[in-house]
ZANU-115253 format. One record per residue (C-alpha): residue number from 1; residue in one letter; x, z, y. Coordinates in steps of 0.05 Angstrom, whole numbers. Last residue first. Example, Ala and Ser with C-alpha at 12.3 -4.5 7.8 and 13.67 -1.06 7.14 Angstrom:
<sites>
<site num="2" residuo="s" u="273" w="143" v="-21"/>
<site num="1" residuo="a" u="246" w="156" v="-90"/>
</sites>
This chain:
<sites>
<site num="318" residuo="i" u="1345" w="455" v="230"/>
<site num="317" residuo="a" u="1307" w="490" v="291"/>
<site num="316" residuo="l" u="1281" w="426" v="314"/>
<site num="315" residuo="i" u="1249" w="410" v="243"/>
<site num="314" residuo="r" u="1219" w="478" v="241"/>
<site num="313" residuo="n" u="1186" w="469" v="312"/>
<site num="312" residuo="a" u="1158" w="404" v="296"/>
<site num="311" residuo="e" u="1129" w="435" v="229"/>
<site num="310" residuo="a" u="1090" w="494" v="268"/>
<site num="309" residuo="r" u="1068" w="445" v="319"/>
<site num="308" residuo="a" u="1035" w="403" v="267"/>
<site num="307" residuo="i" u="1006" w="460" v="229"/>
<site num="306" residuo="r" u="975" w="488" v="293"/>
<site num="305" residuo="e" u="946" w="416" v="313"/>
<site num="304" residuo="r" u="920" w="411" v="242"/>
<site num="303" residuo="e" u="886" w="482" v="249"/>
<site num="302" residuo="t" u="854" w="464" v="318"/>
<site num="301" residuo="g" u="824" w="401" v="285"/>
<site num="300" residuo="a" u="792" w="439" v="228"/>
<site num="299" residuo="a" u="769" w="493" v="274"/>
<site num="298" residuo="l" u="733" w="435" v="318"/>
<site num="297" residuo="a" u="707" w="402" v="254"/>
<site num="296" residuo="a" u="676" w="467" v="231"/>
<site num="295" residuo="a" u="644" w="481" v="299"/>
<site num="294" residuo="d" u="613" w="411" v="302"/>
<site num="293" residuo="n" u="588" w="424" v="229"/>
<site num="292" residuo="a" u="559" w="487" v="246"/>
<site num="291" residuo="a" u="524" w="459" v="309"/>
<site num="290" residuo="a" u="497" w="404" v="266"/>
<site num="289" residuo="v" u="469" w="453" v="214"/>
<site num="288" residuo="q" u="439" w="492" v="270"/>
<site num="287" residuo="g" u="405" w="438" v="299"/>
<site num="286" residuo="q" u="374" w="417" v="230"/>
<site num="285" residuo="l" u="354" w="490" v="220"/>
<site num="284" residuo="d" u="317" w="486" v="284"/>
<site num="283" residuo="t" u="283" w="419" v="268"/>
<site num="282" residuo="i" u="266" w="449" v="196"/>
<site num="281" residuo="t" u="235" w="509" v="229"/>
<site num="280" residuo="a" u="193" w="468" v="276"/>
<site num="279" residuo="n" u="167" w="426" v="223"/>
<site num="278" residuo="a" u="151" w="485" v="184"/>
<site num="277" residuo="a" u="110" w="512" v="242"/>
<site num="276" residuo="g" u="72" w="446" v="252"/>
<site num="275" residuo="i" u="57" w="442" v="178"/>
<site num="274" residuo="a" u="32" w="514" v="180"/>
<site num="273" residuo="t" u="-13" w="499" v="239"/>
<site num="272" residuo="n" u="-39" w="438" v="208"/>
<site num="271" residuo="l" u="-56" w="476" v="142"/>
<site num="270" residuo="p" u="-91" w="533" v="187"/>
<site num="269" residuo="g" u="-134" w="475" v="214"/>
<site num="268" residuo="v" u="-144" w="436" v="150"/>
<site num="267" residuo="a" u="-177" w="491" v="110"/>
<site num="266" residuo="a" u="-230" w="513" v="156"/>
<site num="265" residuo="a" u="-245" w="439" v="175"/>
<site num="264" residuo="v" u="-245" w="422" v="96"/>
<site num="263" residuo="a" u="-295" w="482" v="81"/>
<site num="262" residuo="d" u="-338" w="465" v="139"/>
<site num="261" residuo="a" u="-344" w="389" v="118"/>
<site num="260" residuo="c" u="-349" w="404" v="44"/>
<site num="259" residuo="d" u="-410" w="451" v="52"/>
<site num="258" residuo="v" u="-404" w="496" v="-13"/>
<site num="257" residuo="t" u="-452" w="476" v="-66"/>
<site num="256" residuo="p" u="-515" w="520" v="-71"/>
<site num="255" residuo="e" u="-513" w="573" v="-131"/>
<site num="254" residuo="v" u="-552" w="556" v="-191"/>
<site num="253" residuo="v" u="-615" w="594" v="-215"/>
<site num="252" residuo="s" u="-640" w="587" v="-291"/>
<site num="251" residuo="v" u="-704" w="585" v="-328"/>
<site num="250" residuo="v" u="-747" w="623" v="-280"/>
<site num="249" residuo="n" u="-819" w="632" v="-306"/>
<site num="248" residuo="s" u="-805" w="702" v="-331"/>
<site num="247" residuo="k" u="-784" w="722" v="-265"/>
<site num="246" residuo="h" u="-855" w="711" v="-238"/>
<site num="245" residuo="t" u="-870" w="657" v="-190"/>
<site num="244" residuo="y" u="-883" w="656" v="-113"/>
<site num="243" residuo="e" u="-896" w="606" v="-60"/>
<site num="242" residuo="w" u="-891" w="619" v="17"/>
<site num="241" residuo="k" u="-931" w="576" v="56"/>
<site num="240" residuo="g" u="-924" w="513" v="105"/>
<site num="239" residuo="g" u="-911" w="464" v="48"/>
<site num="238" residuo="a" u="-854" w="502" v="17"/>
<site num="237" residuo="w" u="-820" w="568" v="32"/>
<site num="236" residuo="r" u="-791" w="598" v="-31"/>
<site num="235" residuo="t" u="-800" w="658" v="-73"/>
<site num="234" residuo="i" u="-779" w="688" v="-139"/>
<site num="233" residuo="w" u="-814" w="749" v="-170"/>
<site num="232" residuo="q" u="-784" w="813" v="-199"/>
<site num="231" residuo="d" u="-827" w="868" v="-225"/>
<site num="230" residuo="n" u="-801" w="863" v="-295"/>
<site num="229" residuo="g" u="-830" w="894" v="-361"/>
<site num="228" residuo="e" u="-868" w="831" v="-383"/>
<site num="227" residuo="a" u="-903" w="829" v="-320"/>
<site num="226" residuo="v" u="-895" w="884" v="-267"/>
<site num="225" residuo="d" u="-931" w="864" v="-199"/>
<site num="224" residuo="g" u="-883" w="849" v="-141"/>
<site num="223" residuo="k" u="-817" w="860" v="-115"/>
<site num="222" residuo="v" u="-781" w="800" v="-84"/>
<site num="221" residuo="w" u="-724" w="754" v="-100"/>
<site num="220" residuo="g" u="-691" w="703" v="-54"/>
<site num="219" residuo="t" u="-697" w="640" v="-10"/>
<site num="218" residuo="v" u="-705" w="588" v="-61"/>
<site num="217" residuo="e" u="-695" w="513" v="-64"/>
<site num="216" residuo="w" u="-741" w="504" v="-126"/>
<site num="215" residuo="t" u="-736" w="458" v="-184"/>
<site num="214" residuo="e" u="-799" w="445" v="-219"/>
<site num="213" residuo="s" u="-814" w="438" v="-297"/>
<site num="212" residuo="s" u="-855" w="399" v="-347"/>
<site num="211" residuo="t" u="-884" w="403" v="-417"/>
<site num="210" residuo="a" u="-912" w="475" v="-404"/>
<site num="209" residuo="p" u="-948" w="446" v="-345"/>
<site num="208" residuo="i" u="-936" w="479" v="-275"/>
<site num="207" residuo="t" u="-996" w="515" v="-254"/>
<site num="206" residuo="r" u="-1021" w="508" v="-180"/>
<site num="205" residuo="l" u="-1033" w="553" v="-120"/>
<site num="204" residuo="t" u="-1060" w="609" v="-163"/>
<site num="203" residuo="a" u="-1092" w="664" v="-117"/>
<site num="202" residuo="a" u="-1066" w="730" v="-124"/>
<site num="201" residuo="a" u="-1086" w="780" v="-178"/>
<site num="200" residuo="l" u="-1020" w="779" v="-218"/>
<site num="199" residuo="t" u="-984" w="795" v="-153"/>
<site num="198" residuo="p" u="-923" w="765" v="-116"/>
<site num="197" residuo="e" u="-970" w="730" v="-67"/>
<site num="196" residuo="a" u="-995" w="662" v="-60"/>
<site num="195" residuo="r" u="-982" w="643" v="-135"/>
<site num="194" residuo="v" u="-945" w="592" v="-177"/>
<site num="193" residuo="r" u="-966" w="597" v="-250"/>
<site num="192" residuo="a" u="-918" w="576" v="-302"/>
<site num="191" residuo="g" u="-949" w="537" v="-363"/>
<site num="190" residuo="d" u="-955" w="569" v="-432"/>
<site num="189" residuo="n" u="-879" w="554" v="-451"/>
<site num="188" residuo="h" u="-860" w="567" v="-380"/>
<site num="187" residuo="r" u="-818" w="529" v="-326"/>
<site num="186" residuo="i" u="-787" w="536" v="-259"/>
<site num="185" residuo="v" u="-717" w="515" v="-249"/>
<site num="184" residuo="a" u="-683" w="550" v="-190"/>
<site num="183" residuo="l" u="-633" w="520" v="-142"/>
<site num="182" residuo="h" u="-600" w="568" v="-92"/>
<site num="181" residuo="g" u="-606" w="551" v="-18"/>
<site num="180" residuo="p" u="-617" w="625" v="5"/>
<site num="179" residuo="i" u="-598" w="673" v="-53"/>
<site num="178" residuo="y" u="-625" w="738" v="-19"/>
<site num="177" residuo="t" u="-643" w="796" v="-61"/>
<site num="176" residuo="t" u="-697" w="848" v="-42"/>
<site num="175" residuo="i" u="-735" w="799" v="5"/>
<site num="174" residuo="t" u="-789" w="830" v="42"/>
<site num="173" residuo="p" u="-835" w="768" v="55"/>
<site num="172" residuo="m" u="-839" w="729" v="118"/>
<site num="171" residuo="p" u="-898" w="729" v="156"/>
<site num="170" residuo="v" u="-951" w="673" v="150"/>
<site num="169" residuo="e" u="-934" w="609" v="190"/>
<site num="168" residuo="g" u="-982" w="576" v="240"/>
<site num="167" residuo="p" u="-942" w="594" v="299"/>
<site num="166" residuo="a" u="-877" w="622" v="279"/>
<site num="165" residuo="a" u="-878" w="689" v="247"/>
<site num="164" residuo="a" u="-849" w="747" v="284"/>
<site num="163" residuo="f" u="-793" w="800" v="272"/>
<site num="162" residuo="y" u="-748" w="762" v="221"/>
<site num="161" residuo="p" u="-758" w="692" v="252"/>
<site num="160" residuo="e" u="-740" w="717" v="322"/>
<site num="159" residuo="f" u="-669" w="739" v="307"/>
<site num="158" residuo="l" u="-626" w="672" v="316"/>
<site num="157" residuo="g" u="-681" w="647" v="367"/>
<site num="156" residuo="v" u="-656" w="697" v="419"/>
<site num="155" residuo="k" u="-587" w="658" v="420"/>
<site num="154" residuo="a" u="-596" w="611" v="480"/>
<site num="153" residuo="r" u="-533" w="569" v="487"/>
<site num="152" residuo="g" u="-487" w="575" v="546"/>
<site num="151" residuo="e" u="-432" w="615" v="511"/>
<site num="150" residuo="s" u="-436" w="573" v="448"/>
<site num="149" residuo="d" u="-363" w="544" v="461"/>
<site num="148" residuo="r" u="-342" w="614" v="443"/>
<site num="147" residuo="y" u="-360" w="614" v="371"/>
<site num="146" residuo="f" u="-406" w="671" v="366"/>
<site num="145" residuo="s" u="-384" w="740" v="333"/>
<site num="144" residuo="i" u="-438" w="789" v="306"/>
<site num="143" residuo="h" u="-419" w="862" v="289"/>
<site num="142" residuo="t" u="-466" w="912" v="251"/>
<site num="141" residuo="h" u="-467" w="985" v="260"/>
<site num="140" residuo="w" u="-470" w="1048" v="215"/>
<site num="139" residuo="l" u="-426" w="1028" v="160"/>
<site num="138" residuo="h" u="-387" w="978" v="204"/>
<site num="137" residuo="s" u="-349" w="1043" v="231"/>
<site num="136" residuo="s" u="-314" w="1032" v="162"/>
<site num="135" residuo="d" u="-261" w="984" v="181"/>
<site num="134" residuo="s" u="-257" w="911" v="171"/>
<site num="133" residuo="e" u="-232" w="857" v="122"/>
<site num="132" residuo="g" u="-230" w="894" v="58"/>
<site num="131" residuo="t" u="-293" w="865" v="24"/>
<site num="130" residuo="r" u="-314" w="789" v="31"/>
<site num="129" residuo="p" u="-379" w="754" v="40"/>
<site num="128" residuo="a" u="-389" w="692" v="-3"/>
<site num="127" residuo="s" u="-381" w="626" v="25"/>
<site num="126" residuo="a" u="-445" w="581" v="35"/>
<site num="125" residuo="y" u="-426" w="568" v="114"/>
<site num="124" residuo="g" u="-355" w="552" v="95"/>
<site num="123" residuo="r" u="-293" w="593" v="101"/>
<site num="122" residuo="q" u="-294" w="585" v="178"/>
<site num="121" residuo="r" u="-366" w="615" v="173"/>
<site num="120" residuo="d" u="-336" w="682" v="160"/>
<site num="119" residuo="w" u="-380" w="734" v="123"/>
<site num="118" residuo="r" u="-348" w="806" v="126"/>
<site num="117" residuo="l" u="-371" w="866" v="82"/>
<site num="116" residuo="v" u="-368" w="942" v="91"/>
<site num="115" residuo="t" u="-386" w="977" v="27"/>
<site num="114" residuo="h" u="-429" w="1041" v="24"/>
<site num="113" residuo="g" u="-483" w="1038" v="70"/>
<site num="112" residuo="d" u="-523" w="989" v="26"/>
<site num="111" residuo="a" u="-519" w="919" v="59"/>
<site num="110" residuo="t" u="-460" w="930" v="103"/>
<site num="109" residuo="y" u="-438" w="891" v="164"/>
<site num="108" residuo="i" u="-388" w="849" v="196"/>
<site num="107" residuo="v" u="-417" w="779" v="214"/>
<site num="106" residuo="e" u="-377" w="722" v="233"/>
<site num="105" residuo="r" u="-374" w="657" v="272"/>
<site num="104" residuo="v" u="-449" w="649" v="291"/>
<site num="103" residuo="d" u="-459" w="587" v="331"/>
<site num="102" residuo="r" u="-485" w="548" v="268"/>
<site num="101" residuo="t" u="-537" w="602" v="255"/>
<site num="100" residuo="g" u="-595" w="580" v="301"/>
<site num="99" residuo="p" u="-628" w="535" v="248"/>
<site num="98" residuo="a" u="-612" w="559" v="174"/>
<site num="97" residuo="n" u="-542" w="544" v="147"/>
<site num="96" residuo="a" u="-563" w="579" v="84"/>
<site num="95" residuo="r" u="-504" w="624" v="86"/>
<site num="94" residuo="c" u="-521" w="644" v="159"/>
<site num="93" residuo="r" u="-596" w="658" v="136"/>
<site num="92" residuo="g" u="-572" w="703" v="80"/>
<site num="91" residuo="v" u="-527" w="738" v="131"/>
<site num="90" residuo="l" u="-584" w="754" v="174"/>
<site num="89" residuo="w" u="-630" w="775" v="119"/>
<site num="88" residuo="k" u="-584" w="822" v="89"/>
<site num="87" residuo="n" u="-563" w="851" v="156"/>
<site num="86" residuo="f" u="-636" w="860" v="173"/>
<site num="85" residuo="a" u="-647" w="898" v="105"/>
<site num="84" residuo="f" u="-584" w="938" v="124"/>
<site num="83" residuo="l" u="-611" w="956" v="194"/>
<site num="82" residuo="k" u="-676" w="977" v="162"/>
<site num="81" residuo="t" u="-636" w="1028" v="120"/>
<site num="80" residuo="l" u="-603" w="1052" v="182"/>
<site num="79" residuo="s" u="-668" w="1075" v="211"/>
<site num="78" residuo="g" u="-684" w="1094" v="282"/>
<site num="77" residuo="d" u="-729" w="1033" v="288"/>
<site num="76" residuo="l" u="-668" w="992" v="273"/>
<site num="75" residuo="r" u="-601" w="1028" v="283"/>
<site num="74" residuo="g" u="-545" w="997" v="315"/>
<site num="73" residuo="l" u="-523" w="925" v="334"/>
<site num="72" residuo="d" u="-457" w="904" v="362"/>
<site num="71" residuo="l" u="-458" w="839" v="399"/>
<site num="70" residuo="a" u="-398" w="790" v="406"/>
<site num="69" residuo="a" u="-375" w="734" v="450"/>
<site num="68" residuo="a" u="-343" w="759" v="513"/>
<site num="67" residuo="a" u="-340" w="719" v="572"/>
<site num="66" residuo="n" u="-273" w="710" v="610"/>
<site num="65" residuo="s" u="-272" w="638" v="584"/>
<site num="64" residuo="l" u="-251" w="597" v="522"/>
<site num="63" residuo="g" u="-301" w="548" v="502"/>
<site num="62" residuo="a" u="-256" w="493" v="477"/>
<site num="61" residuo="k" u="-210" w="544" v="448"/>
<site num="60" residuo="d" u="-263" w="581" v="409"/>
<site num="59" residuo="r" u="-288" w="512" v="381"/>
<site num="58" residuo="a" u="-221" w="488" v="359"/>
<site num="57" residuo="t" u="-207" w="557" v="321"/>
<site num="56" residuo="a" u="-158" w="605" v="342"/>
<site num="55" residuo="v" u="-182" w="643" v="406"/>
<site num="54" residuo="s" u="-220" w="700" v="365"/>
<site num="53" residuo="y" u="-159" w="703" v="316"/>
<site num="52" residuo="d" u="-115" w="727" v="365"/>
<site num="51" residuo="h" u="-46" w="699" v="361"/>
<site num="50" residuo="w" u="-65" w="654" v="423"/>
<site num="49" residuo="g" u="-65" w="717" v="464"/>
<site num="48" residuo="q" u="10" w="727" v="464"/>
<site num="47" residuo="g" u="15" w="742" v="539"/>
<site num="46" residuo="t" u="28" w="813" v="520"/>
<site num="45" residuo="s" u="-20" w="858" v="559"/>
<site num="44" residuo="a" u="-69" w="811" v="598"/>
<site num="43" residuo="f" u="-78" w="754" v="548"/>
<site num="42" residuo="i" u="-140" w="780" v="509"/>
<site num="41" residuo="r" u="-161" w="813" v="572"/>
<site num="40" residuo="d" u="-168" w="753" v="613"/>
<site num="39" residuo="k" u="-192" w="708" v="561"/>
<site num="38" residuo="g" u="-256" w="745" v="547"/>
<site num="37" residuo="l" u="-258" w="809" v="495"/>
<site num="36" residuo="h" u="-315" w="830" v="447"/>
<site num="35" residuo="y" u="-294" w="770" v="403"/>
<site num="34" residuo="g" u="-229" w="796" v="382"/>
<site num="33" residuo="r" u="-165" w="836" v="410"/>
<site num="32" residuo="t" u="-142" w="894" v="450"/>
<site num="31" residuo="h" u="-207" w="937" v="444"/>
<site num="30" residuo="g" u="-195" w="1008" v="459"/>
<site num="29" residuo="a" u="-210" w="999" v="535"/>
<site num="28" residuo="s" u="-282" w="985" v="510"/>
<site num="27" residuo="g" u="-306" w="917" v="483"/>
<site num="26" residuo="v" u="-358" w="876" v="521"/>
<site num="25" residuo="i" u="-423" w="865" v="482"/>
<site num="24" residuo="g" u="-457" w="930" v="469"/>
<site num="23" residuo="l" u="-487" w="981" v="419"/>
<site num="22" residuo="n" u="-558" w="952" v="428"/>
<site num="21" residuo="v" u="-604" w="1001" v="385"/>
<site num="20" residuo="g" u="-662" w="965" v="353"/>
<site num="19" residuo="g" u="-737" w="977" v="366"/>
<site num="18" residuo="q" u="-760" w="905" v="370"/>
<site num="17" residuo="r" u="-753" w="907" v="443"/>
<site num="16" residuo="t" u="-677" w="928" v="435"/>
<site num="15" residuo="w" u="-662" w="868" v="393"/>
<site num="14" residuo="y" u="-691" w="823" v="446"/>
<site num="13" residuo="a" u="-649" w="856" v="500"/>
<site num="12" residuo="g" u="-588" w="842" v="457"/>
<site num="11" residuo="l" u="-608" w="768" v="451"/>
<site num="10" residuo="d" u="-618" w="765" v="527"/>
<site num="9" residuo="i" u="-552" w="799" v="541"/>
<site num="8" residuo="i" u="-519" w="751" v="493"/>
<site num="7" residuo="t" u="-547" w="690" v="529"/>
<site num="6" residuo="q" u="-529" w="719" v="595"/>
<site num="5" residuo="p" u="-456" w="725" v="584"/>
<site num="4" residuo="r" u="-427" w="794" v="590"/>
<site num="3" residuo="f" u="-360" w="799" v="625"/>
<site num="2" residuo="s" u="-290" w="800" v="617"/>
<site num="1" residuo="m" u="-256" w="805" v="686"/>
</sites>
């Protein structure tokens, strides 16, 4: 019987303690596939469970049991807007390959209440979420799937950074646009000021000379004081603190490179499956050709015998 593993129970309970609605782990009777089910229910009806995407990867096959491997989240503090903000943060962490995210297979969510998105680690952790891969129910709830081989690994740490600062750290800023891992070049003609807060009155941590620049691996954009007609500040975590500089100091922002190992693994698995299917098809066709040749040879021999008998009978009749 499909069951709720303790590690996901603990994660759901943590979400509830933070004011979130836990919508469950094991799927209802209407679920016939996917990570909300364990092995018994995936294979129960047709016996064709291996066609289910939730048991197709090497990690899922290695950890397959009757444990479900997904969690659905509802409103946070009674608000869908707060859930959307959490969604953006979580997917941003996954795309940055942040600690605790390696066991997350997919997140199906919305960032704005209008468009359903799906991020899939199988496409590479830095890959962009895609539209058109799930239904509209995810406009009001968020689905998180975990690789099945992570059944016994604690998962609360996946959410903790959003709700509580680690010892010695300041709280995480409210990010308006997540671009985790992106590289930003910081420089200004008059010297770029790096501040402790996204305000013009905040302490200056240092000034980047006009004759040089810095490259930051950034977390994202936040709103702050308006300068030169813009309220956007870019931020990163560095040296045990958050650093901010105004958008006017940002020369360029470059996307991170795709993780080659994940991308190759994602591509090779389906490719090997396709090659195996093609080889099986070729073998089957070769068998059909051989059978057809045998049938043709037999038919030719039979026809020759018929002609010979007819000729013998004709001669006897002369």
